[in-house]
DRENLOBA-47733 format. One record per atom (N, C-alpha, C): residue number from 0; x, z, y; atom name; residue in three letters. Coordinates in Angstrom, 2 decimals. Layout:
+-----+---------+---------+---------+-------+---------+
| num |       X |       Z |       Y | atomo | residuo |
+-----+---------+---------+---------+-------+---------+
| NUM |       X |       Z |       Y |    CA |     ALA |
...
+-----+---------+---------+---------+-------+---------+
***
This chain:
+-----+---------+---------+---------+-------+---------+
| num |       X |       Z |       Y | atomo | residuo |
+-----+---------+---------+---------+-------+---------+
|   0 |   23.02 |    6.45 |  -23.81 |     N |     UNK |
|   0 |   23.74 |    6.85 |  -22.63 |    CA |     UNK |
|   0 |   24.03 |    5.63 |  -21.74 |     C |     UNK |
|   1 |   24.33 |    4.50 |  -22.38 |     N |     UNK |
|   1 |   24.60 |    3.29 |  -21.62 |    CA |     UNK |
|   1 |   23.38 |    2.85 |  -20.83 |     C |     UNK |
|   2 |   22.22 |    2.93 |  -21.46 |     N |     UNK |
|   2 |   20.98 |    2.55 |  -20.78 |    CA |     UNK |
|   2 |   20.69 |    3.50 |  -19.63 |     C |     UNK |
|   3 |   20.89 |    4.80 |  -19.81 |     N |     UNK |
|   3 |   20.65 |    5.77 |  -18.74 |    CA |     UNK |
|   3 |   21.57 |    5.49 |  -17.56 |     C |     UNK |
|   4 |   22.81 |    5.13 |  -17.82 |     N |     UNK |
|   4 |   23.73 |    4.77 |  -16.75 |    CA |     UNK |
|   4 |   23.29 |    3.52 |  -16.01 |     C |     UNK |
|   5 |   22.80 |    2.53 |  -16.74 |     N |     UNK |
|   5 |   22.31 |    1.30 |  -16.12 |    CA |     UNK |
|   5 |   21.10 |    1.59 |  -15.25 |     C |     UNK |
|   6 |   20.18 |    2.42 |  -15.74 |     N |     UNK |
|   6 |   18.99 |    2.77 |  -14.97 |    CA |     UNK |
|   6 |   19.37 |    3.52 |  -13.69 |     C |     UNK |
|   7 |   20.26 |    4.50 |  -13.81 |     N |     UNK |
|   7 |   20.68 |    5.25 |  -12.62 |    CA |     UNK |
|   7 |   21.39 |    4.35 |  -11.61 |     C |     UNK |
|   8 |   22.18 |    3.40 |  -12.10 |     N |     UNK |
|   8 |   22.87 |    2.48 |  -11.18 |    CA |     UNK |
|   8 |   21.86 |    1.62 |  -10.41 |     C |     UNK |
|   9 |   20.81 |    1.17 |  -11.06 |     N |     UNK |
|   9 |   19.82 |    0.36 |  -10.34 |    CA |     UNK |
|   9 |   19.01 |    1.22 |   -9.37 |     C |     UNK |
|  10 |   18.73 |    2.47 |   -9.73 |     N |     UNK |
|  10 |   18.01 |    3.36 |   -8.82 |    CA |     UNK |
|  10 |   18.86 |    3.67 |   -7.59 |     C |     UNK |
|  11 |   20.15 |    3.88 |   -7.78 |     N |     UNK |
|  11 |   21.04 |    4.17 |   -6.66 |    CA |     UNK |
|  11 |   21.23 |    2.93 |   -5.79 |     C |     UNK |
|  12 |   21.14 |    1.75 |   -6.36 |     N |     UNK |
|  12 |   21.34 |    0.51 |   -5.59 |    CA |     UNK |
|  12 |   20.17 |    0.19 |   -4.67 |     C |     UNK |
|  13 |   18.98 |    0.72 |   -4.94 |     N |     UNK |
|  13 |   17.79 |    0.39 |   -4.14 |    CA |     UNK |
|  13 |   17.96 |    0.76 |   -2.67 |     C |     UNK |
|  14 |   18.36 |    1.99 |   -2.31 |     N |     UNK |
|  14 |   18.48 |    2.30 |   -0.88 |    CA |     UNK |
|  14 |   19.53 |    1.45 |   -0.16 |     C |     UNK |
|  15 |   20.58 |    1.06 |   -0.86 |     N |     UNK |
|  15 |   21.63 |    0.25 |   -0.22 |    CA |     UNK |
|  15 |   21.19 |   -1.18 |    0.01 |     C |     UNK |
|  16 |   20.28 |   -1.69 |   -0.81 |     N |     UNK |
|  16 |   19.83 |   -3.08 |   -0.69 |    CA |     UNK |
|  16 |   18.50 |   -3.19 |    0.07 |     C |     UNK |
|  17 |   17.95 |   -2.09 |    0.51 |     N |     UNK |
|  17 |   16.64 |   -2.07 |    1.16 |    CA |     UNK |
|  17 |   16.67 |   -2.89 |    2.45 |     C |     UNK |
|  18 |   15.75 |   -3.86 |    2.56 |     N |     UNK |
|  18 |   15.63 |   -4.70 |    3.76 |    CA |     UNK |
|  18 |   14.15 |   -4.84 |    4.10 |     C |     UNK |
|  19 |   13.50 |   -3.74 |    4.40 |     N |     UNK |
|  19 |   12.06 |   -3.77 |    4.63 |    CA |     UNK |
|  19 |   11.29 |   -3.90 |    3.32 |     C |     UNK |
|  20 |   11.97 |   -3.76 |    2.25 |     N |     UNK |
|  20 |   11.42 |   -3.86 |    0.90 |    CA |     UNK |
|  20 |   12.57 |   -4.05 |   -0.08 |     C |     UNK |
|  21 |   12.27 |   -4.05 |   -1.33 |     N |     UNK |
|  21 |   13.30 |   -4.23 |   -2.35 |    CA |     UNK |
|  21 |   13.51 |   -5.73 |   -2.56 |     C |     UNK |
|  22 |   14.75 |   -6.24 |   -2.48 |     N |     UNK |
|  22 |   15.00 |   -7.66 |   -2.69 |    CA |     UNK |
|  22 |   14.62 |   -8.11 |   -4.11 |     C |     UNK |
|  23 |   14.31 |   -9.39 |   -4.24 |     N |     UNK |
|  23 |   13.86 |   -9.95 |   -5.52 |    CA |     UNK |
|  23 |   14.80 |   -9.72 |   -6.69 |     C |     UNK |
|  24 |   16.12 |   -9.97 |   -6.54 |     N |     UNK |
|  24 |   17.00 |   -9.74 |   -7.68 |    CA |     UNK |
|  24 |   17.02 |   -8.28 |   -8.15 |     C |     UNK |
|  25 |   16.88 |   -7.35 |   -7.22 |     N |     UNK |
|  25 |   16.86 |   -5.95 |   -7.62 |    CA |     UNK |
|  25 |   15.54 |   -5.59 |   -8.30 |     C |     UNK |
|  26 |   14.46 |   -6.21 |   -7.87 |     N |     UNK |
|  26 |   13.18 |   -6.02 |   -8.57 |    CA |     UNK |
|  26 |   13.28 |   -6.50 |  -10.01 |     C |     UNK |
|  27 |   13.97 |   -7.63 |  -10.20 |     N |     UNK |
|  27 |   14.17 |   -8.14 |  -11.56 |    CA |     UNK |
|  27 |   14.96 |   -7.15 |  -12.41 |     C |     UNK |
|  28 |   15.97 |   -6.51 |  -11.82 |     N |     UNK |
|  28 |   16.73 |   -5.51 |  -12.56 |    CA |     UNK |
|  28 |   15.87 |   -4.30 |  -12.90 |     C |     UNK |
|  29 |   15.02 |   -3.87 |  -11.95 |     N |     UNK |
|  29 |   14.16 |   -2.73 |  -12.22 |    CA |     UNK |
|  29 |   13.14 |   -3.04 |  -13.31 |     C |     UNK |
|  30 |   12.59 |   -4.26 |  -13.30 |     N |     UNK |
|  30 |   11.66 |   -4.65 |  -14.36 |    CA |     UNK |
|  30 |   12.37 |   -4.80 |  -15.70 |     C |     UNK |
|  31 |   13.61 |   -5.24 |  -15.65 |     N |     UNK |
|  31 |   14.39 |   -5.36 |  -16.89 |    CA |     UNK |
|  31 |   14.59 |   -3.99 |  -17.52 |     C |     UNK |
|  32 |   14.72 |   -2.95 |  -16.70 |     N |     UNK |
|  32 |   14.84 |   -1.59 |  -17.25 |    CA |     UNK |
|  32 |   13.62 |   -1.23 |  -18.08 |     C |     UNK |
|  33 |   12.43 |   -1.61 |  -17.61 |     N |     UNK |
|  33 |   11.20 |   -1.32 |  -18.36 |    CA |     UNK |
|  33 |   11.20 |   -2.06 |  -19.70 |     C |     UNK |
|  34 |   11.62 |   -3.31 |  -19.67 |     N |     UNK |
|  34 |   11.66 |   -4.09 |  -20.92 |    CA |     UNK |
|  34 |   12.67 |   -3.51 |  -21.90 |     C |     UNK |
|  35 |   13.83 |   -3.12 |  -21.41 |     N |     UNK |
|  35 |   14.86 |   -2.57 |  -22.28 |    CA |     UNK |
|  35 |   14.39 |   -1.23 |  -22.87 |     C |     UNK |
|  36 |   13.77 |   -0.38 |  -22.04 |     N |     UNK |
|  36 |   13.27 |    0.91 |  -22.54 |    CA |     UNK |
|  36 |   12.22 |    0.69 |  -23.62 |     C |     UNK |
|  37 |   11.30 |   -0.23 |  -23.38 |     N |     UNK |
|  37 |   10.27 |   -0.52 |  -24.38 |    CA |     UNK |
|  37 |   10.85 |   -1.06 |  -25.67 |     C |     UNK |
|  38 |   11.83 |   -1.96 |  -25.54 |     N |     UNK |
|  38 |   12.46 |   -2.53 |  -26.74 |    CA |     UNK |
|  38 |   13.23 |   -1.47 |  -27.53 |     C |     UNK |
|  39 |   13.97 |   -0.62 |  -26.83 |     N |     UNK |
|  39 |   14.73 |    0.43 |  -27.52 |    CA |     UNK |
|  39 |   13.80 |    1.41 |  -28.24 |     C |     UNK |
|  40 |   12.72 |    1.80 |  -27.59 |     N |     UNK |
|  40 |   11.81 |    2.74 |  -28.22 |    CA |     UNK |
|  40 |   11.03 |    2.10 |  -29.36 |     C |     UNK |
|  41 |   10.71 |    0.82 |  -29.22 |     N |     UNK |
|  41 |   10.04 |    0.10 |  -30.31 |    CA |     UNK |
|  41 |   10.96 |    0.02 |  -31.53 |     C |     UNK |
|  42 |   12.22 |   -0.25 |  -31.29 |     N |     UNK |
|  42 |   13.19 |   -0.33 |  -32.38 |    CA |     UNK |
|  42 |   13.38 |    1.04 |  -33.02 |     C |     UNK |
|  43 |   13.46 |    2.09 |  -32.19 |     N |     UNK |
|  43 |   13.64 |    3.44 |  -32.71 |    CA |     UNK |
|  43 |   12.41 |    3.90 |  -33.48 |     C |     UNK |
|  44 |   11.22 |    3.53 |  -33.01 |     N |     UNK |
|  44 |    9.97 |    3.94 |  -33.65 |    CA |     UNK |
|  44 |    9.86 |    3.35 |  -35.06 |     C |     UNK |
|  45 |   10.41 |    2.18 |  -35.27 |     N |     UNK |
|  45 |   10.34 |    1.54 |  -36.58 |    CA |     UNK |
|  45 |   11.35 |    2.05 |  -37.57 |     C |     UNK |
|  46 |   12.27 |    2.92 |  -37.15 |     N |     UNK |
|  46 |   13.34 |    3.42 |  -38.03 |    CA |     UNK |
|  46 |   12.97 |    4.68 |  -38.79 |     C |     UNK |
|  47 |   11.71 |    5.08 |  -38.78 |     N |     UNK |
|  47 |   11.30 |    6.30 |  -39.45 |    CA |     UNK |
|  47 |   11.47 |    6.15 |  -40.96 |     C |     UNK |
|  48 |   11.99 |    7.19 |  -41.60 |     N |     UNK |
|  48 |   12.16 |    7.16 |  -43.05 |    CA |     UNK |
|  48 |   10.91 |    7.69 |  -43.76 |     C |     UNK |
|  49 |   10.04 |    8.37 |  -43.05 |     N |     UNK |
|  49 |    8.85 |    8.96 |  -43.66 |    CA |     UNK |
|  49 |    7.76 |    7.93 |  -43.93 |     C |     UNK |
|  50 |    7.58 |    6.98 |  -43.00 |     N |     UNK |
|  50 |    6.54 |    5.98 |  -43.20 |    CA |     UNK |
|  50 |    6.94 |    4.69 |  -42.51 |     C |     UNK |
|  51 |    6.36 |    3.62 |  -42.97 |     N |     UNK |
|  51 |    6.64 |    2.31 |  -42.39 |    CA |     UNK |
|  51 |    5.59 |    2.02 |  -41.32 |     C |     UNK |
|  52 |    6.04 |    1.62 |  -40.15 |     N |     UNK |
|  52 |    5.14 |    1.28 |  -39.06 |    CA |     UNK |
|  52 |    4.93 |   -0.23 |  -39.02 |     C |     UNK |
|  53 |    3.73 |   -0.65 |  -38.69 |     N |     UNK |
|  53 |    3.45 |   -2.08 |  -38.59 |    CA |     UNK |
|  53 |    4.08 |   -2.64 |  -37.32 |     C |     UNK |
|  54 |    4.21 |   -3.95 |  -37.28 |     N |     UNK |
|  54 |    4.79 |   -4.60 |  -36.10 |    CA |     UNK |
|  54 |    3.92 |   -4.38 |  -34.87 |     C |     UNK |
|  55 |    2.61 |   -4.39 |  -35.04 |     N |     UNK |
|  55 |    1.70 |   -4.15 |  -33.92 |    CA |     UNK |
|  55 |    1.84 |   -2.75 |  -33.37 |     C |     UNK |
|  56 |    2.02 |   -1.78 |  -34.25 |     N |     UNK |
|  56 |    2.20 |   -0.40 |  -33.82 |    CA |     UNK |
|  56 |    3.50 |   -0.25 |  -33.04 |     C |     UNK |
|  57 |    4.55 |   -0.88 |  -33.54 |     N |     UNK |
|  57 |    5.85 |   -0.81 |  -32.86 |    CA |     UNK |
|  57 |    5.80 |   -1.49 |  -31.50 |     C |     UNK |
|  58 |    5.15 |   -2.64 |  -31.40 |     N |     UNK |
|  58 |    5.05 |   -3.36 |  -30.13 |    CA |     UNK |
|  58 |    4.19 |   -2.57 |  -29.15 |     C |     UNK |
|  59 |    3.09 |   -2.00 |  -29.63 |     N |     UNK |
|  59 |    2.22 |   -1.19 |  -28.77 |    CA |     UNK |
|  59 |    2.94 |    0.04 |  -28.24 |     C |     UNK |
|  60 |    3.70 |    0.69 |  -29.10 |     N |     UNK |
|  60 |    4.47 |    1.86 |  -28.68 |    CA |     UNK |
|  60 |    5.52 |    1.46 |  -27.66 |     C |     UNK |
|  61 |    6.20 |    0.35 |  -27.88 |     N |     UNK |
|  61 |    7.20 |   -0.12 |  -26.94 |    CA |     UNK |
|  61 |    6.60 |   -0.47 |  -25.59 |     C |     UNK |
|  62 |    5.43 |   -1.11 |  -25.59 |     N |     UNK |
|  62 |    4.75 |   -1.45 |  -24.34 |    CA |     UNK |
|  62 |    4.33 |   -0.19 |  -23.60 |     C |     UNK |
|  63 |    3.85 |    0.80 |  -24.33 |     N |     UNK |
|  63 |    3.45 |    2.07 |  -23.72 |    CA |     UNK |
|  63 |    4.64 |    2.76 |  -23.06 |     C |     UNK |
|  64 |    5.74 |    2.84 |  -23.78 |     N |     UNK |
|  64 |    6.94 |    3.49 |  -23.23 |    CA |     UNK |
|  64 |    7.49 |    2.69 |  -22.05 |     C |     UNK |
|  65 |    7.48 |    1.36 |  -22.13 |     N |     UNK |
|  65 |    7.94 |    0.54 |  -21.02 |    CA |     UNK |
|  65 |    7.11 |    0.75 |  -19.77 |     C |     UNK |
|  66 |    5.79 |    0.87 |  -19.93 |     N |     UNK |
|  66 |    4.93 |    1.10 |  -18.76 |    CA |     UNK |
|  66 |    5.15 |    2.50 |  -18.19 |     C |     UNK |
|  67 |    5.35 |    3.50 |  -19.05 |     N |     UNK |
|  67 |    5.66 |    4.85 |  -18.56 |    CA |     UNK |
|  67 |    6.99 |    4.85 |  -17.81 |     C |     UNK |
|  68 |    7.95 |    4.13 |  -18.34 |     N |     UNK |
|  68 |    9.25 |    4.05 |  -17.69 |    CA |     UNK |
|  68 |    9.14 |    3.37 |  -16.33 |     C |     UNK |
|  69 |    8.28 |    2.36 |  -16.22 |     N |     UNK |
|  69 |    8.04 |    1.71 |  -14.94 |    CA |     UNK |
|  69 |    7.43 |    2.67 |  -13.94 |     C |     UNK |
|  70 |    6.50 |    3.52 |  -14.39 |     N |     UNK |
|  70 |    5.90 |    4.51 |  -13.50 |    CA |     UNK |
|  70 |    6.92 |    5.55 |  -13.05 |     C |     UNK |
|  71 |    7.78 |    5.97 |  -13.94 |     N |     UNK |
|  71 |    8.84 |    6.92 |  -13.57 |    CA |     UNK |
|  71 |    9.76 |    6.31 |  -12.54 |     C |     UNK |
|  72 |   10.12 |    5.04 |  -12.73 |     N |     UNK |
|  72 |   10.97 |    4.35 |  -11.77 |    CA |     UNK |
|  72 |   10.29 |    4.24 |  -10.42 |     C |     UNK |
|  73 |    8.99 |    3.96 |  -10.41 |     N |     UNK |
|  73 |    8.23 |    3.87 |   -9.17 |    CA |     UNK |
|  73 |    8.18 |    5.22 |   -8.46 |     C |     UNK |
|  74 |    8.17 |    6.30 |   -9.20 |     N |     UNK |
|  74 |    8.15 |    7.63 |   -8.58 |    CA |     UNK |
|  74 |    9.44 |    7.96 |   -7.85 |     C |     UNK |
|  75 |   10.57 |    7.56 |   -8.41 |     N |     UNK |
|  75 |   11.85 |    8.03 |   -7.87 |    CA |     UNK |
|  75 |   12.57 |    7.04 |   -6.97 |     C |     UNK |
|  76 |   12.13 |    5.79 |   -6.88 |     N |     UNK |
|  76 |   12.82 |    4.84 |   -6.02 |    CA |     UNK |
|  76 |   12.42 |    5.03 |   -4.57 |     C |     UNK |
|  77 |   13.19 |    4.41 |   -3.68 |     N |     UNK |
|  77 |   12.87 |    4.44 |   -2.25 |    CA |     UNK |
|  77 |   11.53 |    3.76 |   -2.04 |     C |     UNK |
|  78 |   10.66 |    4.41 |   -1.30 |     N |     UNK |
|  78 |    9.31 |    3.89 |   -1.09 |    CA |     UNK |
|  78 |    8.35 |    4.34 |   -2.17 |     C |     UNK |
|  79 |    8.84 |    5.08 |   -3.14 |     N |     UNK |
|  79 |    7.98 |    5.58 |   -4.21 |    CA |     UNK |
|  79 |    7.30 |    6.87 |   -3.81 |     C |     UNK |
|  80 |    6.65 |    7.50 |   -4.76 |     N |     UNK |
|  80 |    5.85 |    8.69 |   -4.48 |    CA |     UNK |
|  80 |    6.70 |    9.86 |   -4.00 |     C |     UNK |
|  81 |    7.88 |   10.05 |   -4.58 |     N |     UNK |
|  81 |    8.73 |   11.17 |   -4.17 |    CA |     UNK |
|  81 |    9.22 |   10.95 |   -2.74 |     C |     UNK |
|  82 |    9.59 |    9.70 |   -2.39 |     N |     UNK |
|  82 |   10.01 |    9.37 |   -1.04 |    CA |     UNK |
|  82 |    8.88 |    9.59 |   -0.05 |     C |     UNK |
|  83 |    7.66 |    9.23 |   -0.43 |     N |     UNK |
|  83 |    6.49 |    9.47 |    0.43 |    CA |     UNK |
|  83 |    6.25 |   10.96 |    0.63 |     C |     UNK |
|  84 |    6.43 |   11.75 |   -0.40 |     N |     UNK |
|  84 |    6.23 |   13.20 |   -0.29 |    CA |     UNK |
|  84 |    7.24 |   13.80 |    0.68 |     C |     UNK |
|  85 |    8.50 |   13.42 |    0.54 |     N |     UNK |
|  85 |    9.52 |   13.93 |    1.47 |    CA |     UNK |
|  85 |    9.24 |   13.49 |    2.89 |     C |     UNK |
|  86 |    8.83 |   12.25 |    3.07 |     N |     UNK |
|  86 |    8.49 |   11.76 |    4.40 |    CA |     UNK |
|  86 |    7.30 |   12.50 |    4.99 |     C |     UNK |
|  87 |    6.31 |   12.80 |    4.18 |     N |     UNK |
|  87 |    5.14 |   13.55 |    4.64 |    CA |     UNK |
|  87 |    5.56 |   14.95 |    5.09 |     C |     UNK |
|  88 |    6.46 |   15.58 |    4.33 |     N |     UNK |
|  88 |    6.91 |   16.92 |    4.69 |    CA |     UNK |
|  88 |    7.74 |   16.90 |    5.98 |     C |     UNK |
|  89 |    8.40 |   15.79 |    6.27 |     N |     UNK |
|  89 |    9.19 |   15.67 |    7.50 |    CA |     UNK |
|  89 |    8.37 |   15.15 |    8.67 |     C |     UNK |
|  90 |    7.12 |   14.78 |    8.45 |     N |     UNK |
|  90 |    6.25 |   14.31 |    9.51 |    CA |     UNK |
|  90 |    6.32 |   12.82 |    9.78 |     C |     UNK |
|  91 |    6.92 |   12.06 |    8.86 |     N |     UNK |
|  91 |    7.00 |   10.61 |    9.04 |    CA |     UNK |
|  91 |    5.63 |    9.98 |    8.76 |     C |     UNK |
|  92 |    5.35 |    8.81 |    9.35 |     N |     UNK |
|  92 |    4.09 |    8.14 |    9.03 |    CA |     UNK |
|  92 |    4.11 |    7.61 |    7.60 |     C |     UNK |
|  93 |    2.96 |    7.47 |    6.96 |     N |     UNK |
|  93 |    2.92 |    6.91 |    5.60 |    CA |     UNK |
|  93 |    3.52 |    5.51 |    5.55 |     C |     UNK |
|  94 |    4.13 |    5.17 |    4.45 |     N |     UNK |
|  94 |    4.81 |    3.88 |    4.29 |    CA |     UNK |
|  94 |    3.86 |    2.72 |    4.48 |     C |     UNK |
|  95 |    2.63 |    2.84 |    3.99 |     N |     UNK |
|  95 |    1.69 |    1.72 |    4.04 |    CA |     UNK |
|  95 |    1.12 |    1.48 |    5.44 |     C |     UNK |
|  96 |    1.33 |    2.41 |    6.40 |     N |     UNK |
|  96 |    0.85 |    2.18 |    7.76 |    CA |     UNK |
|  96 |    1.96 |    1.79 |    8.72 |     C |     UNK |
|  97 |    3.20 |    1.76 |    8.27 |     N |     UNK |
|  97 |    4.32 |    1.45 |    9.15 |    CA |     UNK |
|  97 |    4.30 |   -0.04 |    9.51 |     C |     UNK |
|  98 |    4.55 |   -0.35 |   10.77 |     N |     UNK |
|  98 |    4.65 |   -1.72 |   11.22 |    CA |     UNK |
|  98 |    3.33 |   -2.39 |   11.54 |     C |     UNK |
|  99 |    2.22 |   -1.68 |   11.50 |     N |     UNK |
|  99 |    0.92 |   -2.28 |   11.79 |    CA |     UNK |
|  99 |    0.56 |   -2.20 |   13.26 |     C |     UNK |
| 100 |    1.29 |   -1.41 |   14.03 |     N |     UNK |
| 100 |    1.00 |   -1.26 |   15.44 |    CA |     UNK |
| 100 |   -0.17 |   -0.32 |   15.72 |     C |     UNK |
| 101 |   -0.53 |    0.51 |   14.74 |     N |     UNK |
| 101 |   -1.65 |    1.45 |   14.92 |    CA |     UNK |
| 101 |   -1.23 |    2.61 |   15.80 |     C |     UNK |
+-----+---------+---------+---------+-------+---------+
***
């Protein structure tokens, strides 16, 4: 629950800190979320009582979960896929063409 609260707080902070992009310190926090998610899932994956998992399996699983968590974060943050979809429905220009003078 503590991790979910930390993730939601960083997601909510993105629109308030937006300055033509996400500032560097906030990017570091968002990337830290991926690392924490991967580490937590790697630790949880190794706690199985049915079988023992190797260190490589646990690290691979943690990396997989961390990358999935990064993709989920990219979907829901400002400038992400969900924001682009809402902008498209409202008739806004795509994010990647803004500011080019086209």
